[in-house]
N, C-alpha and C positions, 0 to 999 in steps of 0.2 A: 504494500500500500504506500501511496505517496505520503511523505512526511508533511506535517502541518507547517504552513509558512510562518516565518518569524514574526512576532508581534512585539512592539515596544510596550513596556509596562505603562498602564494608565491609558492606553489607546482606547478611544471611544467605540468599542465593538462589543457584541455579545460574547460572553465567555463561559467557560465550564469550570466549576470549582469542585475539587476533590476533597472529601472529608478524610483527612490524613490520620485517622485513628479510629478505634472502636472500643467497645466496653471490655473486650478481651485482648487489648493491645499487649503483646508479650513483653516480659521483663527479661532481657538477655544479658548475661555477663560478658558476652563477646562483642556485641554490636548495639550501641544505644539507638533508641528509636529515632532520635533526631538525625543521627548519622545514616540510618536506613532510608529516611525520607530524602536526605541529601543525595544518596546514591541513586535514588529513583527519579530525581527531579528532571534530568535530561530526557529520560524515556517518557515520563509523564507529559512533558511538553510536546514531544513528538506525537504522542497519542491525542493531543488537542487540549489538554488541561491547561488553563490559563491562570488558575489560582489554586491555593491550597488552604484549607481550614485546619489550623493547628490546635491541638488540645491545650489546656491550661499549662503554662510553663512554670507557674508559681508552686512553691513547696506546700504540700498538703499535710494534714495531720498524720497520714499514713506513711510519710516519708517516701522512700524509694518504691513503695508499692501503691501509692495513692494515685487515683486518676486525676487529681487536681481540683476536684470540686469541693473537697473538704479543706478549703484554703486555710493555711496556718500563718504564713508570712508573706505579705504582699511584695516585700523587697528581696525575696529569695527565689531566684530563677534557676537554682541549682548551683549555688556558689557558697552556701554556708553548711557547716557540719551541725545539723540539728534534725530532730525527729528520726534519728537513726541513720542518716545518710547525708552526703553532700549533694549528690545528683538527685533529681526527681525521677519519677518512673521513666521519663523519656530521655533523660541525660542531663548533662551539665549546662550551665549558662553559656559557656564557650561553644558547646556543640549546637545549642539552639541558635545563637547569633550566626554561626557558620551556615546553618540551614537557611536562614533569612537571606544571607548573601548569595548562596548558591541558587536559591529559587529566583532571586532577582536577576542573577546573571543568565538564567534560562528563560527570562521573560515571564516569570510567574509572580503573582501577588501572594502575600501571606496574610491571612486573617487569623487573629489571635483570640482564642476563647478567654474571656475575662469573667471573674467571679467577684461581684460587689455586694451580693445580697446576704451571704452567710459566711461564718468563720468557725473553725473547729480546732480542737486540740489545746485550748488555753487552760490555765489553772482556774481555781475557784468555780468549778462546774462549767468551765468554758467561757467565762466572762472576763478573764484577766490575761492579757498578752504583754506583760511587762518584762518577761524573762527571755526575750529573743536574743540570739547570739550573734556575734560578729560585729565589725565596725559599723556596718550599715544599720544596725539595730538602734543606735542612739538617735533619738528624735524621729524615728521612722515608723510611725503608726503602731505604737505600743498599747493600744486600746485597753480600756477598763470597763467596768459594768455600765457606766453612763453612755457608752457607745452602742448599747444593744437594747432591743425590746425585751420585755420579760413576760412570759406566759400569755402572750396575746393570741387572738384567734382570727384576726382579719387578714386579708390578702397581703397587706403591707406590714404585718406584725405577726409573723408566724415562724416558728423554728421548723425548718425543713429537715426531716429525717434526724431530728435531735440536734442539728447544728444551729448555733446561736444566730439570731436574726439581727443584722446591723441596722441601726437607727439612722438612716440617711438624712432625716429631717433635723438632726442635731447639727448646728452650724459648724462646729469644729470637726465632727466626724465627716461631714459633707466635704469640707475643704481639704481634709486629709486624703479623701478618695480622689478629689480633683488633682491634688498635687501628685499623687501616685500615678494617675493616668498620664500626666505630662512627663513624669520620669520614665514611664514605660515606653512612651513614644520615642524619647531621645535614646533610650537604651537599646531598643530593638529595631527601630526603623520599619516596623510592620506597616501594612497598608490599610488595615481596618480591623474591626472587632465584631465578634459575636458575643452578645451580652447574655450571660446565664441568668435564669430565673427572672427575666424581665418583668413578668406580670406581678411579681412580688415586691416591686420597688415603685415608689411614687414617680409619676410621669415627669414632673418638673425636675426631679433629680436626674433622671435619664437625659432630659434635654440639656441640662447643665453639663453632664458628663460628655455628651457628644460635642458640645461647644468647646470643651477643653481640647478635644482631638483636633477640631478645625483650627483653633488658635495655636496649638502646639506644633503640629506637623503640616497644617494646611491641607489636609486630605479629606 
């Protein structure tokens, strides 16, 4: 079959996005998942895929076995030794950034799955995140009980699968999430986001979050 013609990233055409993970994404001691996707990027582009949807790169409460949706540390993309591992289930921060670069070199966009609704793994029944490790922990979103809802039942105030629900209407909490998004943009150079649990967060917060992306990277 003829190969797909080369396309510049951001070109205004219809594209095809590949979900680059699954619920049973393997944990391999020999080849990190980020490296596996990097290996496949040229072939996927030749097959016609113009974008890739990447799983959460943030450290989860399950450490190296977490799928990323039980978010523990917003500022750990696989660079801190905590929750039992340095790497996430998918690899290290360096391997993730390498994937972004390789995808871009092959004319593919990268969309990053982000978790802003819930957090897991903290002390004091999941409401205290003041014991994060590493230099980046200082002043980097160390949440306390005031950053969460408690025992609510509404769509915007509900613990999903036992994970503590973040109170985005709290001005300080909200601003910390916005600051994290701008940091994430600069760190990764990704092209967009898939927002997890969107229906469980206030719409005005999500609008503000998307504004951070537009102002940060202009995408």
